[in-house]
C-alpha positions in Angstrom: 0.0 0.0 0.0 1.4 3.4 -1.0 1.4 6.7 0.7 -2.0 8.3 1.5 -3.3 10.3 -1.4 -3.4 14.1 -1.3 -6.7 16.0 -1.3 -8.8 16.1 -4.4 -8.1 19.1 -6.6 -10.6 21.9 -6.6 -12.0 24.1 -9.3 -10.5 27.5 -9.1 -13.1 29.3 -11.1 -15.9 28.9 -13.7 -13.2 28.2 -16.4 -12.3 25.0 -14.4 -8.7 25.9 -13.8 -7.1 23.6 -11.3 -5.6 25.0 -8.1 -3.3 22.6 -6.3 -2.8 22.9 -2.6 0.7 23.9 -1.4 3.1 21.0 -0.8 3.1 21.6 3.0 -0.7 21.4 3.1 -0.6 18.1 1.3 2.1 16.7 3.7 -0.1 17.8 6.6 -3.1 15.9 5.3 -1.0 12.8 4.5 0.4 13.0 8.1 -3.1 13.1 9.4 -4.0 10.0 7.4 -0.9 8.1 8.8 -1.9 9.2 12.3 -5.3 7.6 11.8 -3.7 4.4 10.6 -1.4 4.3 13.6 -4.5 4.8 15.8 -6.2 1.7 14.3 -3.4 -0.6 15.6 -0.3 -2.4 14.5 0.8 -1.6 10.9 1.5 -4.4 8.5 5.1 -5.0 7.3 4.2 -3.3 4.0 2.7 -0.3 5.8 5.8 0.0 8.0 7.9 0.2 4.8 5.5 2.7 3.2 5.6 4.9 6.4 9.4 4.7 6.5 9.6 5.8 2.9 7.1 8.6 3.5 9.0 9.9 6.6 12.4 9.8 4.8 11.1 12.0 2.0 12.0 15.2 3.9 12.6 16.4 7.4 9.3 18.1 7.4 7.4 14.8 6.8 8.9 13.2 9.9 8.7 16.3 12.2 5.1 17.1 11.3 3.9 13.6 12.0 5.8 13.6 15.3 4.1 16.9 16.2 0.7 15.5 15.4 1.4 12.5 17.6 2.5 14.7 20.5 -0.6 16.9 20.2 -3.0 14.0 19.6 -5.0 14.9 22.8 -5.6 18.3 21.4 -7.2 16.7 18.4 -9.2 14.6 20.8 -10.6 17.7 22.5 -11.5 19.3 19.1 -13.4 16.1 18.1 -15.3 16.0 21.4 -16.3 19.7 20.9 -17.3 19.3 17.2 -20.7 20.9 17.9 -18.9 24.0 19.3 -15.9 24.1 17.1 -16.8 22.8 13.6 -13.8 21.3 11.9 -12.8 21.6 8.3 -13.9 18.5 6.3 -11.3 16.4 4.5 -11.5 13.0 2.9 -9.6 11.7 6.0 -12.1 13.0 8.6 -14.0 9.8 8.8 -10.9 7.8 9.6 -9.4 10.1 12.3 -11.0 8.6 15.4 -10.7 10.6 18.7 -9.9 8.1 21.4 -7.2 6.5 23.5 -5.8 9.9 24.6 -2.5 10.4 26.3 -1.6 6.7 26.8 -2.0 6.2 23.0 0.0 9.3 22.3 2.9 8.1 24.4 2.9 4.7 22.5 2.7 6.4 19.1 5.5 8.8 19.9 7.7 5.7 20.7 6.6 4.0 17.6 7.4 6.9 15.4 10.8 7.3 17.1 11.6 3.6 16.5 10.7 4.0 12.8 13.1 6.9 12.5 15.9 4.9 14.2 15.3 2.1 11.7 15.7 4.6 8.9 19.1 5.7 10.0 20.8 2.6 8.6 19.3 2.8 5.1 18.3 6.4 4.3 19.3 9.9 5.2 18.7 10.3 8.9 15.7 12.4 10.0 15.8 14.1 13.4 12.2 14.0 14.7 13.2 16.0 17.7 13.9 19.0 15.6 10.4 20.5 15.6 10.3 24.2 15.1 7.5 25.7 17.2 6.7 29.5 17.5 8.2 31.2 20.5 5.6 32.9 22.8 5.1 36.6 22.5 4.8 38.3 26.0 2.6 41.3 26.7 2.3 43.0 30.1 1.0 46.1 31.8 2.2 48.0 34.9 0.1 48.8 38.0 -2.5 51.3 36.9 -2.0 50.8 33.2 -4.3 49.4 30.5 -3.5 48.4 26.9 -5.3 47.1 23.8 -3.4 44.8 21.3 -4.5 43.4 18.0 -3.0 40.0 17.6 -1.8 38.5 14.3 -5.1 36.7 13.7 -7.2 39.8 14.1 -8.2 39.1 17.7 -8.3 42.2 20.0 -6.9 41.6 23.4 -7.2 44.1 26.2 -5.1 43.9 29.3 -6.1 45.4 32.7 -3.7 46.7 35.4 -0.6 44.6 36.3 -1.3 41.8 33.9 1.0 39.4 32.1 0.2 37.0 29.2 2.0 34.8 26.7 0.7 34.4 23.2 1.6 31.4 21.0 -0.1 30.7 17.7 0.7 27.7 15.5 -1.0 25.9 12.6 -3.6 24.2 14.7 -4.2 26.3 17.8 -4.2 29.9 19.0 -3.0 29.8 22.6 -2.8 32.5 25.3 -1.6 31.9 28.8 -2.7 34.4 31.4 0.0 34.5 34.1 -1.2 37.5 36.0 -4.0 39.9 36.2 -7.0 40.2 33.8 -7.6 40.1 30.0 -10.5 40.5 27.7 -10.7 38.9 24.2 -12.7 39.7 21.1 -11.8 36.6 19.2 -11.4 36.7 15.4 -13.5 33.8 14.0 -11.6 30.8 12.7 -13.4 27.4 13.3 -10.3 25.5 12.2 -8.1 27.1 14.9 -9.6 27.2 18.4 -8.7 30.2 20.6 -7.6 28.9 24.0 -6.9 31.0 27.1 -5.2 29.1 30.0 -5.3 30.4 33.5 -4.6 28.6 36.7 -5.6 24.9 36.5 -7.9 25.2 33.5 -8.6 26.8 30.2 -11.3 28.5 28.1 -11.9 27.4 24.5 -13.5 29.5 21.9 -13.6 30.1 18.1 -15.1 33.5 17.5 -16.6 35.2 20.6 -15.9 37.7 23.3 -15.0 36.9 26.9 -13.1 38.1 29.9 -10.7 36.1 32.1 -9.4 37.2 35.5 -7.0 35.5 37.9 -8.0 35.7 41.5 -6.1 34.8 44.6 -7.1 31.1 44.5 -9.3 30.8 41.4 -10.1 32.0 37.9 -13.1 33.9 36.8 -14.4 33.6 33.1 -17.2 35.8 31.9 -18.8 35.5 28.4 -19.9 38.7 26.7 -20.8 37.2 23.2 -21.0 33.7 21.8 -20.1 30.5 23.7 -17.0 29.4 25.6 -16.1 26.0 26.9 -14.3 26.1 30.2 -12.4 23.1 31.4 -10.3 22.4 34.5 -7.7 19.8 35.3 -4.4 21.0 33.8 -1.9 23.6 35.0 0.1 26.0 32.9 3.1 23.7 33.1 1.3 21.0 31.0 2.5 20.7 27.4 0.4 22.7 25.0 -2.8 20.9 24.0 -2.5 18.3 26.8 -5.4 19.5 28.8 -7.1 16.5 30.5 -10.8 16.3 30.0 -12.9 14.1 32.3 -15.6 13.3 29.9 -18.3 12.2 32.4 -17.3 14.5 35.2 -19.4 17.7 34.9 -17.4 19.4 37.7 -14.5 19.7 35.3 -16.2 21.3 32.3 -19.0 23.7 31.5 -20.3 25.4 28.3 -21.0 29.1 29.0 -23.4 31.2 27.0 -23.4 35.0 26.7 -24.1 36.7 30.0 -22.8 33.8 32.1 -19.7 33.5 34.2 -17.9 30.7 36.0 -15.3 30.6 38.7 -13.0 27.6 38.9 -10.0 26.1 40.6 -9.5 22.4 40.3 -13.3 22.1 39.9 -16.0 24.3 38.5 -17.1 26.1 41.7 -19.6 28.8 40.8 -21.8 29.5 37.8 -23.7 32.8 37.5 -26.1 34.4 35.1 -25.7 38.2 34.9 -27.8 41.1 34.0 -26.3 43.6 31.5 -25.5 46.0 34.4 -23.5 43.2 36.0 -21.5 42.7 32.8 -20.9 46.5 32.5 -19.6 46.6 36.1 -17.2 43.7 35.4 -15.9 45.3 32.3 -15.8 48.9 33.6 -12.0 48.7 33.7 -12.0 48.8 29.9 -13.3 52.4 30.2 -10.9 53.3 32.9 -13.6 53.1 35.6 -14.5 51.2 38.8 -18.1 50.7 39.6 -19.4 49.7 43.1 -23.0 48.8 43.8 -23.1 48.2 47.5 -19.9 46.2 47.8 -18.3 46.2 51.3 -15.5 48.6 52.0 -13.2 45.6 52.4 -14.1 44.3 49.0 -13.9 47.8 47.5 -10.4 48.4 48.9 -9.2 45.0 47.6 -10.4 46.1 44.1 -9.0 49.6 44.3 -5.6 48.2 45.4 -5.1 46.6 42.0 -4.8 50.1 40.4 -2.3 51.7 42.8 1.1 50.9 44.4 -0.2 52.4 47.6 -0.9 50.0 50.4 -4.4 50.6 51.7 -5.1 49.3 55.2 -8.4 49.3 57.0 -7.4 50.0 60.6 -10.9 49.8 62.2 -12.5 46.4 61.5 -15.9 47.9 62.3 -15.9 49.7 59.0 -15.1 46.6 56.9 -18.8 46.1 55.9 -19.7 49.7 55.1 -21.5 49.5 51.7 -19.8 51.5 48.9 -21.4 52.8 45.8 -20.4 55.0 42.9 -18.4 55.4 39.7 -14.6 56.1 40.1 -11.7 56.6 37.8 -8.9 54.1 38.0 -6.3 56.8 37.2 -7.4 59.1 40.0 -6.8 57.1 43.2 -6.4 60.4 45.2 -9.8 61.5 44.1 -11.3 58.1 44.9 -9.9 58.2 48.4 -11.2 61.7 48.9 -14.7 60.5 47.8 -14.6 57.8 50.4 -13.8 60.4 53.1 -16.5 62.8 51.9 -19.4 60.4 51.1 -18.9 57.5 53.5 -17.6 59.2 56.6 -14.2 57.4 56.4 -11.1 59.0 57.7 -8.2 58.6 55.2 -4.7 59.2 56.4 -1.6 58.8 54.3 0.9 57.8 57.0 3.8 57.3 54.6 4.6 57.8 50.9 3.4 54.3 50.2 0.8 53.6 52.9 -2.7 54.8 53.6 -4.8 54.0 56.7 -8.6 54.0 56.8 -10.4 54.7 60.1 -13.9 55.3 61.3 -14.5 59.0 61.1 
């Protein structure tokens, strides 16, 4: 049996001119077909020979198949979420089964490695470890700052105060890791390349939608503004890209959010809320340089205000912790905000040092 066939040619226009896919695209589809054959079980002797011949054709042939094998769980996830993330149809789709996850991936990596070792005695050696992956691009903001960035795929990313992200796009996945702070995404639609934002022990998967992700002290908050987002837990930021474990039958580890909904997670999905538009506006007020309080306690308000200033704000009198705070404030005017607390809520505000403010009962 020979190498898997390339895709059928497609008509370019009404004059029936034929447009061939680029060689790299053909190789990728052939690699996908070989991956499906490996998934079915042991190859015959003839298939082993055909695979060795195919992998020895170029370094790209071998390295791309190795990359597919390593990221097989990512393909598994996409298959399971086909209703949310429609995949491009190819003649090999029906043969690429999504099963056997990480255990299979480890065995297949070893099988491919052995094939390459076998090639070294008869053909030009191929180094399957030499896989070129894009380096992450890092974006960050200082305390009190805000920025908006248009990513290479057209997605608009907004970073709140004191935030840090790594962005890494490749041929199959658009990946962002939120390492600190808060970020909002208006995702450019591309059903073939899911947009994944990792934070804490989980991730949010989308295609073309708008959502907000915030790292809290011991959890992650995800709020959907438009479209749908799949939130999953069970993998830390240290896990290899794409190797996010899904517990298929455990609903505490995954949830599908609609517009207007938010979820908080740690190792499990802890809290699901449905919001009014005013709640969403309050959550996203930072994008307009504002803070909105609607009866939050002084203790919670001070915690939020502290994100936007290097001043240390300390409530000295515990009896004022629960005073309800309301109003609209500017994030770049902390002095005015503290003055408003003093004037409107009978709170004494003393700056006892250049970097510390004490709050007392008036």
